[in-house]
C-alpha positions, 0 to 999 in steps of 0.5 A: 848451264850458261846462255852460251852453252844453251845457244850451242844446242838451240835451234839454228839461228839462221834458216833458209826458206823458199819464197814459194813455201808458206812462212813457218811459225818458227821463222822469226825475222824474215828477210828476202835476200834476192835482188829481184822480187820472186815471180808470182809471189805477193808481198802479203804472202811472204810476210817479210820483215825486210827486203835486203837487196844490197846483201844479194849478189851483184847483177853481174855475178848473178847473171854469170852464175845463172844457177849453173851447179858447175859454177857453184864453187866459183860463185860462192867464192866470188859472192863471199868476196862481194860480201867481204867488200861490204860487211855493213850489209851483213850487220842488220842480219847479224844483229837480228840473228843475235836476238832470235831466229832469222829466215833468209827467204830466196826464190831459186828452185835449187835449194843447194846452189843459191846465194842464201846458202852462201849467205847463211854460211857467212852469217853462221861463221860470223856469229860463231866468231862473235863478229860484229861486222867490219874486219872480223866479218870481212875475214870470215867472208873471205876465208870461209869454205865455199 
């Protein structure tokens, strides 16, 4: 069995965890992917490796979405477009995920309708296609299901 074969059956490389949940032993690299710091959470309790504000949706998109599930599909489409326009912001997360597990930390209450869910999908698509960033990542971000 090759390493590539092994990776297909391994634990997910990109995970999600709410900022209000304690870090897990298998989280690997932990990155906060919200533009705003989660309320009432200390830096020490999050045990972050990075706060990646630039990978978060724009303030305009975040406000428009307002965590309204009725706007989810359109939010996901618009957020993918934002990510596609700035593939360089994905590069550190992709590089970390190639080395080991990465946990995207987010503050939203809704665990199914938030930017980390979309970001995880985009990263997994890029990892599956072997994208290193740039054009391939841009195509994945624009064309993925949302």
